Structure formats: C-alpha cells, structure tokens
GUVEX-808720 format. One line per 3 residues: number of its first residue (from 1); their letters; for each residue x, y, z of C-alpha. Coordinates in steps of 0.1 Angstrom, whole numbers. Layout:
# GUVEX-808720
NUM) a) X/Y/Z ~ ...
//
This chain:
# GUVEX-808720
1) mae) -33/35/193 ~ -20/13/165 ~ -4/-11/188
4) amk) -35/-15/210 ~ -56/-19/179 ~ -32/-45/164
7) atv) -37/-67/194 ~ -75/-64/191 ~ -74/-72/154
10) asm) -49/-101/158 ~ -74/-118/182 ~ -102/-110/158
13) lkg) -84/-127/129 ~ -80/-160/146 ~ -101/-189/135
16) idr) -134/-187/117 ~ -141/-152/130 ~ -115/-140/105
19) ynp) -142/-138/78 ~ -170/-125/99 ~ -184/-95/79
22) enl) -194/-79/112 ~ -157/-73/118 ~ -153/-53/86
25) ttl) -160/-19/102 ~ -133/-25/129 ~ -109/-36/102
28) eky) -115/-6/80 ~ -110/17/110 ~ -77/-1/116
31) idi) -66/6/81 ~ -72/43/87 ~ -51/41/118
34) qar) -23/23/99 ~ -23/52/74 ~ -23/80/101
37) ena) 2/64/124 ~ 26/49/98 ~ 19/14/109
40) ydl) 14/-17/87 ~ -4/-50/92 ~ -5/-72/61
43) ean) -27/-99/77 ~ -54/-74/86 ~ -53/-58/51
46) lav) -56/-92/34 ~ -85/-101/56 ~ -103/-70/45
49) lkl) -98/-77/9 ~ -109/-113/14 ~ -141/-100/32
52) yqf) -147/-78/2 ~ -145/-109/-20 ~ -171/-127/1
55) npt) -193/-96/5 ~ -190/-76/-27 ~ -218/-52/-16
58) qyr) -196/-40/12 ~ -167/-32/-11 ~ -152/3/-4
61) lpv) -129/17/-30 ~ -111/42/-7 ~ -102/13/17
64) vqm) -88/-8/-12 ~ -68/22/-24 ~ -54/27/10
67) ill) -45/-10/13 ~ -27/-10/-20 ~ -8/22/-12
70) kal) 3/9/21 ~ 15/-23/4 ~ 36/-1/-19
73) tnl) 53/12/12 ~ 64/-23/21 ~ 84/-30/-11
76) pht) 105/-50/-19 ~ 82/-75/-2 ~ 55/-91/-23
79) dfv) 26/-77/-3 ~ 13/-56/-32 ~ 10/-86/-55
82) lck) -8/-106/-27 ~ -33/-77/-22 ~ -38/-72/-60
85) cli) -47/-109/-64 ~ -76/-105/-39 ~ -92/-77/-60
88) dqq) -116/-89/-87 ~ -110/-78/-123 ~ -139/-54/-124
91) nle) -126/-34/-95 ~ -90/-35/-109 ~ -104/-16/-138
94) hdd) -111/15/-117 ~ -89/44/-128 ~ -74/51/-94
97) ikn) -66/14/-89 ~ -51/12/-124 ~ -29/43/-115
100) ivy) -17/26/-82 ~ -9/-6/-101 ~ 10/14/-127
103) lhd) 30/31/-99 ~ 39/-4/-85 ~ 50/-15/-120
106) lle) 72/16/-123 ~ 88/9/-89 ~ 93/-28/-97
109) tch) 110/-19/-130 ~ 131/9/-114 ~ 116/37/-134
112) fka) 119/60/-104 ~ 116/94/-123 ~ 85/82/-140
115) fwd) 71/71/-106 ~ 76/105/-91 ~ 59/121/-122
118) gik) 31/95/-120 ~ 25/100/-83 ~ 8/133/-90
121) kvm) -23/115/-103 ~ -29/98/-69 ~ -16/126/-47
124) pli) -50/132/-31 ~ -50/96/-20 ~ -14/97/-6
127) igi) -19/128/15 ~ -36/108/42 ~ -8/83/45
130) tgf) 19/93/69 ~ 54/84/58 ~ 44/73/23
133) eds) 71/91/3 ~ 98/83/29 ~ 90/46/27
136) irk) 92/47/-11 ~ 126/66/-9 ~ 138/39/15
139) fic) 129/12/-11 ~ 147/32/-38 ~ 178/36/-16
142) hvv) 177/-2/-11 ~ 176/-8/-48 ~ 204/18/-55
145) nit) 225/3/-28 ~ 224/-32/-43 ~ 227/-22/-79
148) fqs) 251/7/-81 ~ 288/9/-71 ~ 287/47/-75
151) iek) 260/72/-85 ~ 260/108/-95 ~ 244/131/-69
154) dtl) 220/145/-95 ~ 209/110/-106 ~ 202/100/-70
157) stf) 183/132/-64 ~ 161/124/-94 ~ 156/88/-83
160) lgg) 145/102/-48 ~ 119/126/-63 ~ 141/156/-65
163) lp) 155/157/-30 ~ 185/181/-28
//
C-alpha cells in the first residue's frame, strides 16, 4: 500500500500542484500509511508542512506530531530540523511539539537514558508508529559504533532503553 501511494504522491508533488491545498487530505492519509507500514517519505512530509504554512486554518496538530516523530526515526539525517523549520513559532509552543523537540535534542546530544525516560510523555503518540523504537535503537547503535571502542553490556542496555 505504501509503495503504491508513494508513486501517486510523487506525481502529485511535481510542479505547481505540489502546493495545491486540495491535495492535503491525500497527503495526510499518506502520512498515516507511513506510520502504520514503517515507511518514510520526507518530500511528502515537507509538502504537508509547507501547505500548513500556506493554509494555517487547515493545520492539524496530530499530523505534525506524526511527521516530527517519523523524522526522528530517520536520524542521523537532518530531516527533523528541516521539518521543525517549517512549523511556525506559535505551533512550536504546543506541549506535545515541545516534548518531541526535547526528545530530538536528547538524541542529538546522546542523552539516551533521558530520552527513554522522556519518551513516556509522548507514548500515546508513538503507539501508532510501527518500528519507532527500533529505528531509534538503530540510530543509538550507529552512534555507539562510531564513538566507543568497547562498552559495558549494562551501559549499552541502558542506552537502548533497557533491552536485556
């Protein structure tokens, strides 16, 4: 389903039609599909955020939360920062958005234990995202791999959210 939708959305995002507000419903459905099927499409997600900039009355907080959480799953790439830059200051002040930004900051600064503690605040949002925790663990493993020559099993377990 995600692959078929990806092709449809890719053709939708070409040219001037990219910013057609009539496409917003389809793009929002595609974001739900990305969450359910563990897919990711940065271009589509950025297009939604840009459409929200152009059409602030159509802004949907749950969609923005999903986009930011999906961007977290693509660390170490800079997708999260790109997405965050397309959200206006007033919307960045929402508590859930602030919590997601805080989680990003914790991951970027390698405060992994604090990340796993902080994730509890947004757990209801994460439940609908297939593979979220595994993607974060993959990023943490990447960081550990490039920064440690050796690591204690207990420390690694803590970094990975208490995995045995």
